[in-house]
C-alpha positions in Angstrom: 11.0 -13.1 -5.2 13.6 -10.5 -4.0 14.8 -10.9 -0.5 13.3 -7.7 0.7 9.8 -8.9 -0.3 10.3 -11.9 1.9 11.6 -9.7 4.7 8.4 -7.8 4.5 6.3 -10.9 4.9 8.4 -12.1 7.8 7.7 -8.8 9.5 4.0 -9.4 9.5 4.3 -13.1 10.6 3.9 -12.4 14.3 0.3 -11.2 13.8 -0.5 -12.9 10.5 -2.9 -15.9 11.0 -4.4 -14.6 14.3 -6.3 -11.8 12.7 -6.5 -9.9 9.5 -3.4 -7.9 8.7 -3.9 -4.8 6.5 -0.8 -4.2 4.4 -0.6 -1.1 2.2 1.6 -0.9 -0.9 2.2 2.9 -1.6 4.0 4.5 -4.3 3.6 7.0 -7.1 2.5 6.0 -10.7 4.8 3.4 -12.3 6.9 2.9 -9.2 6.4 -0.9 -9.3 3.4 -1.5 -7.1 1.9 -4.0 -9.4 5.1 -6.0 -9.6 5.6 -6.1 -5.8 1.9 -7.3 -5.4 2.4 -10.0 -8.1 5.5 -11.3 -6.3 3.8 -11.3 -2.9 0.8 -13.1 -4.4 3.1 -15.8 -5.9 4.8 -16.3 -2.6 1.5 -16.4 -0.6 0.0 -18.9 -3.1 3.1 -21.1 -2.7 2.7 -21.2 1.1 -1.1 -21.6 0.8 -1.7 -18.5 2.9 -5.1 -16.7 2.8 -5.1 -13.2 1.4 -7.0 -10.7 -0.8 -5.6 -7.9 -2.9 -7.4 -4.7 -3.6 -6.2 -2.2 -6.3 -7.5 1.3 -5.5 -7.6 2.2 -9.1 -10.5 -0.3 -9.4 -12.5 2.1 -7.3 -12.1 5.6 -8.9 -15.2 7.7 -9.7 -16.7 8.6 -13.0 -15.0 11.0 -15.3 -17.4 13.8 -14.7 -16.4 13.8 -11.0 -12.7 14.0 -11.7 -12.3 16.0 -15.0 -13.4 19.5 -15.9 -14.7 20.2 -12.4 -13.5 23.7 -12.1 -10.7 22.7 -9.8 -7.1 22.6 -10.8 -6.1 19.4 -12.5 -3.7 18.3 -9.8 -6.4 18.7 -7.2 -8.8 16.6 -9.3 -6.3 13.8 -9.4 -5.3 13.9 -5.8 -8.6 14.7 -4.1 -11.4 13.8 -6.6 -10.1 10.7 -8.3 -11.6 8.6 -5.5 -14.5 9.3 -3.1 -12.0 9.5 -0.3 -14.5 9.8 2.6 -16.9 7.1 1.2 -14.0 4.6 0.9 -12.8 5.5 4.5 -16.3 4.8 5.9 -17.5 1.9 3.7 -14.3 0.1 2.7 -11.3 0.7 5.0 -13.3 0.8 8.2 -14.9 -2.6 7.5 -11.8 -4.5 6.6 -11.0 -5.8 10.0 -14.4 -7.2 11.1 -16.6 -7.8 8.0 -17.0 -11.2 6.4 -17.6 -9.6 3.1 -17.6 -6.2 1.6 -19.6 -4.6 -1.2 -17.6 -2.3 -3.5 -18.2 -0.4 -6.7 -15.7 -1.5 -9.4 -15.1 1.1 -12.1 -15.8 0.0 -15.7 -13.6 2.2 -17.8 -15.0 1.7 -21.3 -18.5 2.4 -20.0 -17.6 5.0 -17.4 -19.9 3.3 -14.9 -19.6 1.1 -11.8 -20.5 -2.5 -11.1 -21.1 -3.4 -7.5 -19.4 -6.7 -6.4 -19.4 -8.5 -3.1 -15.9 -9.5 -2.0 -15.5 -12.4 0.6 -12.6 -11.7 2.9 -10.5 -14.3 4.6 -11.3 -14.8 8.2 -7.6 -14.7 9.2 -5.3 -13.5 6.6 -3.5 -10.8 4.7 -5.4 -7.9 3.1 -3.1 -6.1 0.6 -4.2 -2.7 -0.7 -2.1 -1.1 -3.4 -2.4 2.4 -4.8 -1.2 5.9 -5.0 -1.7 8.4 -2.1 -2.8 5.7 0.4 -1.0 7.4 3.3 -3.4 10.4 3.1 -4.8 11.3 6.5 -8.3 9.8 5.9 -6.8 6.3 5.2 -3.4 5.9 6.9 -4.6 4.7 10.4 -6.4 1.8 8.9 -3.2 0.0 7.8 -1.2 -2.2 10.1 1.9 -1.6 8.0 2.7 0.3 4.8 5.4 -0.3 2.2 6.5 2.7 0.2 8.2 2.3 -3.2 10.6 5.2 -3.8 11.3 5.6 -7.5 12.7 8.6 -9.3 10.3 10.5 -11.5 12.5 10.2 -14.6 12.5 6.3 -14.2 8.8 6.3 -13.7 8.2 8.4 -16.7 10.4 6.2 -18.9 8.1 3.3 -17.9 5.1 5.0 -19.6 4.2 4.1 -23.2 5.6 6.4 -25.9 2.0 7.6 -26.7 1.4 8.5 -23.0 4.7 10.3 -22.8 3.7 12.6 -25.6 1.0 14.3 -23.4 3.7 15.9 -21.2 1.3 18.8 -20.3 -1.0 16.4 -18.5 1.9 15.1 -16.5 3.0 18.6 -15.6 -0.4 19.9 -14.7 -2.2 16.9 -13.3 0.0 14.1 -12.1 3.3 15.6 -11.1 1.8 18.5 -9.1 -0.4 16.1 -7.2 2.6 13.9 -6.5 4.6 16.9 -5.3 1.7 17.9 -3.0 1.5 14.4 -1.6 5.2 14.2 -0.9 5.4 17.7 0.6 2.2 17.3 2.8 2.5 13.7 3.8 6.2 12.7 3.5 5.2 9.1 2.6 8.7 7.8 2.6 9.1 8.8 6.3 5.6 7.8 7.2 5.9 4.2 5.8 7.1 1.3 7.8 9.2 -0.1 5.0 10.8 1.7 2.0 12.0 -0.1 -1.2 14.0 1.7 -3.8 12.5 0.6 -7.1 
């Protein structure tokens, strides 16, 4: 694991173990969030430290609620991809005190949801990774947020060749939503830690 990842864990050590600690891993698409989480998970397992990881993309809504809605594509991606208010009330708000949490997990091939009950560690680290997690509805639920800063050209190069061919979708949906997030929320400044990835 890179030294900066270990530094991040050391920064939460003062509170870790006495209560749940909610750590957000923020970053735009293909910025390296999954890699960071995998590295953190490996280190936590080695130290036998209790934790749970949530991937916000597991909790997106059905296609009809985020495509062809009449709104601009970037707005669909930023505002409609998740039920933002529902997650704030039924997920984020319950992370500190609940023993378990009931969440809908999106089933991509079926475009449906499966409800699952997740047992939370009594004292431990809760890691939540996803795009746009420092939006106003969610930011205050985190104890700390790490932001992965990665150039758009690098992130685009990490996409598959097939995905890269649909450049119009990137321009109209993803990149406009990313620009909105950066301009409205300034996630690099808002974050407690920044890693260049």
